[in-house]
SETIRO-45849 format. One record per atom (N, C-alpha, C): residue number from 1; x, z, y; residue in one letter. Coordinates in steps of 0.001 Angstrom, whole numbers. Example, Ala and Ser with C-alpha at 12.3 -4.5 7.8 and 13.67 -1.06 7.14 Angstrom:
% SETIRO-45849
<1; <13190; 7800; -5690>; 'a'>
<1; <12300; 7800; -4500>; 'a'>
<1; <13200; 7800; -3300>; 'a'>
<2; <12850; 7080; -2250>; 's'>
<2; <13670; 7140; -1060>; 's'>
<2; <12900; 7870; 30>; 's'>
***
This chain:
% SETIRO-45849
<1; <1313; 155; -1052>; 'm'>
<1; <-75; 19; -68>; 'm'>
<1; <1026; 184; 1280>; 'm'>
<2; <377; -609; 2029>; 'a'>
<2; <1481; -678; 3500>; 'a'>
<2; <1416; 737; 4102>; 'a'>
<3; <2793; 467; 4629>; 'l'>
<3; <2937; 2311; 5720>; 'l'>
<3; <1760; 2557; 6675>; 'l'>
<4; <1174; 1586; 7338>; 'w'>
<4; <349; 1630; 8336>; 'w'>
<4; <-1228; 2102; 8099>; 'w'>
<5; <-955; 1869; 6624>; 'r'>
<5; <-2637; 2486; 6668>; 'r'>
<5; <-2549; 3841; 5282>; 'r'>
<6; <-1120; 3759; 5270>; 'e'>
<6; <-801; 5216; 4597>; 'e'>
<6; <-391; 6282; 5257>; 'e'>
<7; <262; 6020; 6332>; 'r'>
<7; <296; 6850; 7395>; 'r'>
<7; <-626; 6536; 8809>; 'r'>
<8; <-1353; 6446; 8851>; 'p'>
<8; <-1532; 5705; 10445>; 'p'>
<8; <-1184; 6550; 11775>; 'p'>
<9; <-435; 6064; 12597>; 't'>
<9; <-53; 6300; 13948>; 't'>
<9; <-1742; 6065; 14839>; 't'>
<10; <-1139; 6189; 15787>; 'q'>
<10; <-2473; 5792; 17003>; 'q'>
<10; <-2410; 4329; 16590>; 'q'>
<11; <-1551; 3481; 16523>; 'a'>
<11; <-1202; 2086; 16954>; 'a'>
<11; <-1872; 1821; 15613>; 'a'>
<12; <-1258; 2461; 14381>; 'g'>
<12; <-1525; 1883; 12964>; 'g'>
<12; <-3096; 2022; 12953>; 'g'>
<13; <-3920; 3144; 13574>; 'a'>
<13; <-5025; 3225; 13395>; 'a'>
<13; <-6225; 1904; 13885>; 'a'>
<14; <-5725; 1282; 15447>; 'w'>
<14; <-6315; 750; 15411>; 'w'>
<14; <-5523; -420; 14730>; 'w'>
<15; <-4794; -852; 14231>; 'l'>
<15; <-4473; -1778; 12940>; 'l'>
<15; <-4896; -2027; 12273>; 'l'>
<16; <-5466; -1414; 11570>; 'a'>
<16; <-5771; -249; 10263>; 'a'>
<16; <-7234; -2020; 9510>; 'a'>
<17; <-7890; -1799; 10503>; 'g'>
<17; <-9015; -2972; 10328>; 'g'>
<17; <-8646; -4751; 10337>; 'g'>
<18; <-7860; -4645; 11215>; 'r'>
<18; <-7091; -5898; 11274>; 'r'>
<18; <-5798; -7332; 10690>; 'r'>
<19; <-6290; -6188; 9935>; 'g'>
<19; <-5524; -7313; 8574>; 'g'>
<19; <-3693; -7097; 9366>; 'g'>
<20; <-2950; -7865; 7851>; 'k'>
<20; <-1394; -7365; 7796>; 'k'>
<20; <-1392; -8504; 8935>; 'k'>
<21; <-1622; -9837; 9062>; 'a'>
<21; <-944; -10543; 9791>; 'a'>
<21; <-544; -10235; 10985>; 'a'>
<22; <-1942; -9635; 11570>; 'v'>
<22; <-1691; -9306; 13488>; 'v'>
<22; <-1096; -7484; 12760>; 'v'>
<23; <-128; -6733; 12176>; 'a'>
<23; <305; -5974; 12121>; 'a'>
<23; <1825; -6044; 11946>; 'a'>
<24; <1881; -7760; 10893>; 'a'>
<24; <3268; -7983; 10764>; 'a'>
<24; <3829; -8440; 12155>; 'a'>
<25; <3234; -9509; 12846>; 'r'>
<25; <3460; -9679; 13946>; 'r'>
<25; <3833; -8354; 15412>; 'r'>
<26; <2967; -7980; 15299>; 'l'>
<26; <2933; -6305; 16513>; 'l'>
<26; <4478; -6151; 15886>; 'l'>
<27; <4501; -5195; 15071>; 'i'>
<27; <5495; -5047; 14384>; 'i'>
<27; <7008; -5487; 14477>; 'i'>
<28; <7126; -7047; 14207>; 'a'>
<28; <8008; -7879; 14782>; 'a'>
<28; <8161; -7976; 15708>; 'a'>
<29; <7507; -7882; 16977>; 'a'>
<29; <7871; -7800; 18419>; 'a'>
<29; <8341; -6662; 18696>; 'a'>
<30; <7713; -5527; 18501>; 'l'>
<30; <8288; -4245; 18116>; 'l'>
<30; <9712; -4128; 18247>; 'l'>
<31; <9909; -4505; 17493>; 'r'>
<31; <11338; -4435; 16188>; 'r'>
<31; <12321; -4716; 17630>; 'r'>
<32; <13839; -4007; 17890>; 'p'>
<32; <14489; -4485; 18673>; 'p'>
<32; <15329; -5555; 18352>; 'p'>
<33; <15765; -6398; 19111>; 't'>
<33; <16713; -7366; 18211>; 't'>
<33; <18670; -6682; 18892>; 't'>
<34; <19007; -6911; 18162>; 'i'>
<34; <20650; -6933; 18823>; 'i'>
<34; <21064; -8096; 18957>; 'i'>
<35; <21980; -8909; 20119>; 'v'>
<35; <22433; -9964; 20396>; 'v'>
<35; <23766; -9309; 20433>; 'v'>
<36; <25002; -9869; 19973>; 'p'>
<36; <26019; -10001; 20227>; 'p'>
<36; <26580; -10073; 21663>; 'p'>
<37; <26897; -9813; 22670>; 't'>
<37; <27393; -10680; 24310>; 't'>
<37; <28302; -11484; 23942>; 't'>
<38; <28266; -12065; 24922>; 'p'>
<38; <29469; -13526; 25226>; 'p'>
<38; <31008; -12888; 24796>; 'p'>
<39; <31624; -11789; 25322>; 'r'>
<39; <32485; -11308; 25495>; 'r'>
<39; <33111; -10962; 23955>; 'r'>
<40; <31370; -10191; 23007>; 'a'>
<40; <32053; -10222; 21512>; 'a'>
<40; <31716; -11619; 20545>; 'a'>
<41; <30931; -12535; 21319>; 'c'>
<41; <31315; -14113; 20562>; 'c'>
<41; <32548; -14195; 20594>; 'c'>
<42; <33660; -14457; 21980>; 'a'>
<42; <34909; -14964; 22688>; 'a'>
<42; <36080; -14229; 21634>; 'a'>
<43; <35728; -12670; 21195>; 'v'>
<43; <36766; -12547; 20593>; 'v'>
<43; <36476; -12505; 19005>; 'v'>
<44; <35127; -12474; 18850>; 'l'>
<44; <34875; -13255; 17213>; 'l'>
<44; <35742; -14597; 17057>; 'l'>
<45; <35515; -15320; 17936>; 'g'>
<45; <35887; -16910; 17776>; 'g'>
<45; <37790; -16642; 17802>; 'g'>
<46; <37895; -15710; 18707>; 'g'>
<46; <39612; -15708; 19006>; 'g'>
<46; <40588; -15553; 17566>; 'g'>
<47; <39760; -14147; 17088>; 'l'>
<47; <39853; -13704; 15682>; 'l'>
<47; <39801; -14538; 15136>; 'l'>
<48; <38884; -15263; 14395>; 'a'>
<48; <38522; -16092; 13111>; 'a'>
<48; <39856; -16933; 13508>; 'a'>
<49; <39877; -17829; 14365>; 'l'>
<49; <40913; -18347; 14584>; 'l'>
<49; <42200; -18163; 14294>; 'l'>
<50; <42821; -17053; 14413>; 'l'>
<50; <43951; -16173; 14190>; 'l'>
<50; <44192; -15574; 12555>; 'l'>
<51; <42558; -15534; 12129>; 'a'>
<51; <42358; -15438; 10755>; 'a'>
<51; <42768; -16515; 9892>; 'a'>
<52; <42129; -17816; 10179>; 'l'>
<52; <42584; -19223; 9769>; 'l'>
<52; <44206; -19408; 9854>; 'l'>
<53; <44646; -19002; 10814>; 'g'>
<53; <46340; -20013; 10862>; 'g'>
<53; <46594; -18726; 10346>; 'g'>
<54; <46632; -17541; 10121>; 'l'>
<54; <47127; -16385; 9416>; 'l'>
<54; <47400; -17301; 7319>; 'l'>
<55; <46268; -17407; 7519>; 'a'>
<55; <45956; -17927; 5605>; 'a'>
<55; <46478; -19152; 5571>; 'a'>
<56; <46475; -20271; 6611>; 'a'>
<56; <47263; -21039; 6398>; 'a'>
<56; <48824; -21688; 6264>; 'a'>
<57; <49530; -20182; 7043>; 'v'>
<57; <51156; -19698; 7166>; 'v'>
<57; <51394; -18972; 6185>; 'v'>
<58; <50612; -18201; 6186>; 'a'>
<58; <51041; -17009; 5021>; 'a'>
<58; <50063; -16475; 4330>; 'a'>
<59; <49453; -17801; 3132>; 'p'>
<59; <48570; -16753; 1912>; 'p'>
<59; <48799; -15672; 1653>; 'p'>
<60; <49564; -15147; 1139>; 'g'>
<60; <49734; -14075; 454>; 'g'>
<60; <49979; -12795; 1545>; 'g'>
<61; <49291; -12996; 2666>; 'a'>
<61; <49214; -12024; 3873>; 'a'>
<61; <47417; -11843; 3846>; 'a'>
<62; <46819; -11707; 2839>; 'w'>
<62; <45146; -12006; 2617>; 'w'>
<62; <44478; -10598; 3255>; 'w'>
<63; <45889; -9443; 3234>; 'l'>
<63; <44938; -8115; 4060>; 'l'>
<63; <44911; -8047; 4576>; 'l'>
<64; <45338; -8966; 6056>; 'a'>
<64; <45223; -9289; 7296>; 'a'>
<64; <43691; -9467; 7435>; 'a'>
<65; <43380; -10546; 6891>; 'a'>
<65; <41351; -10599; 7204>; 'a'>
<65; <40367; -9717; 6660>; 'a'>
<66; <40590; -8467; 6277>; 'p'>
<66; <39904; -7321; 6076>; 'p'>
<66; <40574; -6709; 7307>; 'p'>
<67; <41514; -6214; 7827>; 'v'>
<67; <41901; -5928; 9305>; 'v'>
<67; <41518; -6079; 10078>; 'v'>
<68; <41275; -7607; 10296>; 'l'>
<68; <41167; -8356; 11488>; 'l'>
<68; <39350; -7884; 11257>; 'l'>
<69; <38573; -7793; 10518>; 'g'>
<69; <37205; -7990; 10404>; 'g'>
<69; <36873; -5874; 10991>; 'g'>
<70; <37633; -4791; 10562>; 'l'>
<70; <37087; -4245; 11290>; 'l'>
<70; <38054; -3977; 12526>; 'l'>
<71; <38928; -4485; 13022>; 'l'>
<71; <39201; -4479; 14363>; 'l'>
<71; <37663; -5717; 15277>; 'l'>
<72; <37349; -6649; 14843>; 'v'>
<72; <36589; -6786; 15305>; 'v'>
<72; <34810; -6028; 15041>; 'v'>
<73; <34808; -5472; 14302>; 'l'>
<73; <33878; -4087; 14065>; 'l'>
<73; <34135; -3346; 15240>; 'l'>
<74; <35180; -2796; 15339>; 'g'>
<74; <35781; -1833; 16470>; 'g'>
<74; <35156; -2227; 18282>; 'g'>
<75; <35898; -3334; 18401>; 'l'>
<75; <35693; -3831; 19566>; 'l'>
<75; <34058; -4476; 19761>; 'l'>
<76; <33450; -4754; 18535>; 's'>
<76; <32300; -5310; 19414>; 's'>
<76; <31109; -3742; 19459>; 's'>
<77; <31868; -2402; 18834>; 'v'>
<77; <31190; -1257; 19176>; 'v'>
<77; <31590; -861; 20421>; 'v'>
<78; <32738; -936; 21026>; 'a'>
<78; <33335; -638; 22372>; 'a'>
<78; <32620; -1715; 22895>; 'a'>
<79; <32163; -2990; 23026>; 'd'>
<79; <31470; -3816; 23715>; 'd'>
<79; <30167; -3569; 23626>; 'd'>
<80; <29417; -2760; 23094>; 'g'>
<80; <27783; -2263; 23219>; 'g'>
<80; <28096; -1219; 24283>; 'g'>
<81; <29205; -490; 24020>; 'i'>
<81; <29167; 866; 24155>; 'i'>
<81; <29064; 440; 26238>; 'i'>
<82; <30381; -332; 26637>; 'l'>
<82; <30222; -855; 27420>; 'l'>
<82; <29470; -1462; 28223>; 'l'>
<83; <28431; -2043; 27638>; 'a'>
<83; <27309; -3206; 27612>; 'a'>
<83; <26466; -1940; 28719>; 'a'>
<84; <26397; -923; 28687>; 'g'>
<84; <25273; -439; 29409>; 'g'>
<84; <23823; -310; 28909>; 'g'>
<85; <22957; 277; 29780>; 'r'>
<85; <21739; 474; 29108>; 'r'>
<85; <20661; -374; 29718>; 'r'>
<86; <19697; -524; 29186>; 'l'>
<86; <18486; -852; 30344>; 'l'>
<86; <17990; -50; 30243>; 'l'>
<87; <17333; 566; 31942>; 'i'>
<87; <17251; 1665; 32354>; 'i'>
<87; <15457; 1087; 32640>; 'i'>
<88; <15007; 347; 33926>; 'a'>
<88; <13603; -459; 33600>; 'a'>
<88; <13809; -1918; 33798>; 'a'>
<89; <12505; -2307; 33186>; 'l'>
<89; <12709; -3836; 33737>; 'l'>
<89; <11133; -4335; 33851>; 'l'>
<90; <10701; -4950; 35026>; 'd'>
<90; <9936; -5435; 35513>; 'd'>
<90; <9517; -6756; 35356>; 'd'>
<91; <8374; -7138; 34486>; 'i'>
<91; <7984; -9007; 34361>; 'i'>
<91; <6956; -8884; 35080>; 'i'>
<92; <6693; -9952; 36184>; 'a'>
<92; <5750; -10246; 37224>; 'a'>
<92; <5460; -12225; 37119>; 'a'>
<93; <4297; -12010; 36353>; 'a'>
<93; <3972; -13565; 35610>; 'a'>
<93; <2820; -14221; 36547>; 'a'>
<94; <2630; -15536; 37162>; 'p'>
<94; <1771; -16027; 38370>; 'p'>
<94; <447; -15862; 37111>; 'p'>
<95; <-385; -15798; 37592>; 'a'>
<95; <-1494; -15815; 36909>; 'a'>
<95; <-2395; -17122; 36715>; 'a'>
<96; <-1887; -17939; 37123>; 'e'>
<96; <-2246; -19633; 36665>; 'e'>
<96; <-1280; -20183; 37283>; 'e'>
<97; <-1422; -21237; 36447>; 'v'>
<97; <-174; -22582; 36151>; 'v'>
<97; <-598; -23751; 35482>; 'v'>
<98; <-796; -24879; 36848>; 'e'>
<98; <-1101; -25685; 36021>; 'e'>
<98; <-603; -26443; 34860>; 'e'>
<99; <-1468; -27146; 33782>; 'v'>
<99; <-409; -27912; 33032>; 'v'>
<99; <186; -28644; 33551>; 'v'>
<100; <1438; -29177; 33073>; 'g'>
<100; <2780; -30167; 33581>; 'g'>
<100; <3519; -29348; 34546>; 'g'>
<101; <3034; -28090; 35156>; 'r'>
<101; <3872; -27783; 36667>; 'r'>
<101; <4580; -26838; 36225>; 'r'>
<102; <5654; -26477; 36724>; 'e'>
<102; <6247; -25299; 36447>; 'e'>
<102; <5822; -24268; 37137>; 'e'>
<103; <5766; -23177; 36694>; 'g'>
<103; <5996; -21658; 37131>; 'g'>
<103; <7439; -20940; 36647>; 'g'>
<104; <7178; -20030; 37317>; 'a'>
<104; <7991; -19220; 36836>; 'a'>
<104; <7846; -18015; 36777>; 'a'>
<105; <8289; -16969; 36105>; 'i'>
<105; <8111; -15358; 35376>; 'i'>
<105; <9463; -14978; 35993>; 'i'>
<106; <8809; -14138; 37282>; 'a'>
<106; <10077; -12971; 37662>; 'a'>
<106; <10377; -12216; 37146>; 'a'>
<107; <11782; -12007; 36894>; 'l'>
<107; <12377; -10202; 36407>; 'l'>
<107; <13241; -9788; 36952>; 'l'>
<108; <13051; -8453; 37007>; 's'>
<108; <13974; -7470; 37834>; 's'>
<108; <14152; -6082; 36670>; 's'>
<109; <15361; -6259; 36368>; 'a'>
<109; <15958; -5077; 35463>; 'a'>
<109; <16968; -4445; 36364>; 'a'>
<110; <16559; -3052; 36032>; 'r'>
<110; <17921; -1945; 36434>; 'r'>
<110; <18495; -1486; 35274>; 'r'>
<111; <20160; -1367; 35152>; 'v'>
<111; <20895; -1215; 34058>; 'v'>
<111; <21857; -13; 34535>; 'v'>
<112; <22513; 530; 33647>; 's'>
<112; <23592; 1153; 33876>; 's'>
<112; <24471; 39; 33736>; 's'>
<113; <25682; 574; 33932>; 'g'>
<113; <26810; -497; 33833>; 'g'>
<113; <26873; -1061; 34798>; 'g'>
<114; <28039; -2161; 35219>; 't'>
<114; <28352; -2825; 36468>; 't'>
<114; <28621; -4341; 35487>; 't'>
<115; <28070; -4751; 35166>; 'a'>
<115; <27804; -6534; 34420>; 'a'>
<115; <27253; -6696; 35788>; 'a'>
<116; <28235; -8511; 35451>; 'p'>
<116; <28346; -9164; 36722>; 'p'>
<116; <27279; -9694; 36848>; 'p'>
<117; <26064; -10000; 35355>; 'a'>
<117; <25033; -10721; 35248>; 'a'>
<117; <24518; -10280; 34158>; 'a'>
<118; <23143; -10681; 33857>; 'i'>
<118; <23021; -10502; 31978>; 'i'>
<118; <21695; -11196; 31718>; 'i'>
<119; <21734; -11249; 30689>; 'a'>
<119; <21267; -12385; 30045>; 'a'>
<119; <19973; -12226; 29183>; 'a'>
<120; <18647; -12948; 30222>; 'a'>
<120; <17466; -12155; 29381>; 'a'>
<120; <16538; -13648; 28676>; 'a'>
<121; <15915; -13282; 28093>; 'r'>
<121; <15525; -14816; 26903>; 'r'>
<121; <14244; -13835; 26962>; 'r'>
<122; <13202; -14541; 26849>; 'l'>
<122; <11611; -14227; 26705>; 'l'>
<122; <10998; -15386; 25257>; 'l'>
<123; <10340; -14087; 24221>; 'm'>
<123; <9367; -15418; 23259>; 'm'>
<123; <8136; -15575; 23840>; 'm'>
<124; <7555; -16344; 24317>; 'l'>
<124; <6627; -17236; 24485>; 'l'>
<124; <5473; -18020; 23840>; 'l'>
<125; <4471; -18385; 23851>; 'd'>
<125; <3375; -19217; 23107>; 'd'>
<125; <4364; -20933; 23051>; 'd'>
<126; <4499; -21311; 22345>; 'a'>
<126; <4978; -22195; 21801>; 'a'>
<126; <4912; -23731; 23359>; 'a'>
<127; <3889; -23751; 23610>; 'r'>
<127; <2972; -24544; 25024>; 'r'>
<127; <3572; -23887; 26153>; 'r'>
<128; <4309; -23229; 26070>; 'l'>
<128; <4641; -22552; 27965>; 'l'>
<128; <6320; -22916; 27692>; 'l'>
<129; <7360; -22844; 26835>; 'a'>
<129; <8729; -22999; 26385>; 'a'>
<129; <9029; -23899; 25634>; 'a'>
<130; <9929; -24578; 25435>; 'p'>
<130; <10158; -25344; 24098>; 'p'>
<130; <10628; -24433; 22899>; 'p'>
<131; <9882; -24410; 21594>; 'g'>
<131; <10439; -23481; 20801>; 'g'>
<131; <10331; -22350; 20825>; 'g'>
<132; <9163; -22213; 22076>; 'g'>
<132; <8606; -20373; 22080>; 'g'>
<132; <9644; -19651; 22814>; 'g'>
<133; <10993; -20122; 23223>; 'q'>
<133; <11607; -19139; 24309>; 'q'>
<133; <12077; -19835; 25623>; 'q'>
<134; <12777; -18771; 26221>; 'a'>
<134; <12438; -19228; 27819>; 'a'>
<134; <14021; -18537; 27669>; 'a'>
<135; <15081; -18383; 28784>; 'g'>
<135; <16007; -17270; 29291>; 'g'>
<135; <16474; -18069; 30818>; 'g'>
<136; <17135; -16555; 30931>; 'a'>
<136; <18007; -17095; 32366>; 'a'>
<136; <19031; -16351; 32551>; 'a'>
<137; <20335; -16336; 33174>; 'm'>
<137; <21461; -15529; 33666>; 'm'>
<137; <20689; -14813; 34577>; 'm'>
<138; <20488; -13690; 34697>; 'l'>
<138; <19998; -12773; 35870>; 'l'>
<138; <21331; -12431; 36942>; 'l'>
<139; <21575; -12608; 37746>; 'p'>
<139; <22643; -12108; 38618>; 'p'>
<139; <22858; -11037; 38726>; 'p'>
<140; <23667; -9654; 38710>; 'a'>
<140; <23499; -8528; 38790>; 'a'>
<140; <24479; -7702; 39966>; 'a'>
<141; <23633; -6259; 40844>; 's'>
<141; <24342; -6561; 42079>; 's'>
<141; <23900; -4734; 41808>; 's'>
<142; <25073; -3780; 41658>; 'e'>
<142; <24900; -2385; 42241>; 'e'>
<142; <23461; -2336; 40735>; 'e'>
<143; <23710; -2312; 40020>; 'g'>
<143; <23097; -2086; 38566>; 'g'>
<143; <21659; -2738; 38413>; 'g'>
<144; <21224; -3597; 39406>; 'l'>
<144; <20048; -4388; 39474>; 'l'>
<144; <19905; -5782; 39519>; 'l'>
<145; <19112; -6189; 38303>; 'a'>
<145; <19434; -7552; 38270>; 'a'>
<145; <18537; -8233; 38555>; 'a'>
<146; <18399; -9174; 39189>; 'q'>
<146; <16832; -9932; 39557>; 'q'>
<146; <17272; -11745; 39178>; 'q'>
<147; <15914; -12102; 38971>; 'g'>
<147; <15505; -13905; 38431>; 'g'>
<147; <14296; -14439; 38259>; 'g'>
<148; <14172; -15672; 38018>; 'a'>
<148; <13035; -15603; 37104>; 'a'>
<148; <13450; -16513; 35989>; 'a'>
<149; <12487; -16763; 34737>; 'v'>
<149; <12456; -17709; 33930>; 'v'>
<149; <11687; -18701; 34265>; 'v'>
<150; <12203; -20245; 34351>; 'l'>
<150; <10928; -21310; 34590>; 'l'>
<150; <10325; -21937; 33181>; 'l'>
<151; <9143; -21885; 33109>; 'v'>
<151; <8530; -22234; 32046>; 'v'>
<151; <7286; -23059; 32701>; 'v'>
<152; <6954; -24590; 31879>; 't'>
<152; <6359; -25387; 31741>; 't'>
<152; <4980; -25855; 31308>; 't'>
<153; <3956; -25263; 31387>; 'p'>
<153; <2966; -25554; 30437>; 'p'>
<153; <2566; -26619; 30141>; 'p'>
<154; <2222; -27361; 28469>; 't'>
<154; <1625; -28279; 27693>; 't'>
<154; <374; -28026; 27062>; 't'>
<155; <229; -29168; 26679>; 'r'>
<155; <-1532; -28909; 26229>; 'r'>
<155; <-994; -29115; 24738>; 'r'>
***
């Protein structure tokens, strides 16, 4: 039996009569997504090239690959700590946008840390953005990042 039927919470009680599909969508939407920062991706790419070069030059030094893996893991944790935390997020969407016309969804994020920009990605209906996703880099200053994600509704 499903967890939300065995131990209903306030949201679970609301979902109990609405079917598994709705519950699965809501649970998936509320689950946080962990996305590596561009800095972590650059380090991972550089270390992968280093490991490949090491394997080509000295195959007997295979022990370096797990060490590099642990180094990547440690650097990724450090990167996550340096990235800062989301304190507040405000989203303002227009009440209506005509089909075929471009509209902007305004985003304002307050974060801890000193990142020069913040990557924002919204999951939307596929009729609002290609692939159901729209994103933008929000320039940040003194912990406040503001910008807009552009959408164009289609039929």
